[in-house]
N, C-alpha and C positions, 0 to 999 in steps of 0.2 A: 492446521487446523485452525477453525475461527477462534478468535480470542486467545490465541496463544501467539506470544512474540516470535517474529521470524527473523533467524540469522541471515543477514543479506549478503549475497555473493558480491565479490567486488565489481562486477557488472551493473549492479544497481546503482543509479545515480540520481540523487536529489539535488536540483538546482532550483532555487526560489520556491514556487508553489508546485513544481512538476517533479514527478517521480517517473523515470524511466528505466526500463528493464531492457537492456541489450542481450541479444541471443537468447531470448525468451524459451524457456523450457516448460514441457508439461506440468512439473512439480510447482512451478511459479503461479498456476491458476488457484484461484479460491477468493475469498473475501478479503478486501482491503479496506481499512477504515483509517479516516482522516479525522483527527480531533483539533479543535482549536477553541480558545477562549476569547469572546467577544463581549464587551461591556459586562464582564463579570460572569458571564453564562457559558457553559460548556456546549460546543455545538459538535455533534459527530455525524458523519456520512460515511455509508458503507457502500461499495461497489462491488460487483463479483466480476473477476477476470476468467474468462473461458480460453484456455488454449486448444486449438484443434490442429 
């Protein structure tokens, strides 16, 4: 669910600023939020992943 932490499977890989999900499954779909601090400000962007 949105706003709840996700327990990542071992096939979710974070490298640099990229998040890769190998062997994506339907339950991987949902909202993903990236947060960063820039010049003291919190910046947040959310994208929706749809698995069909």
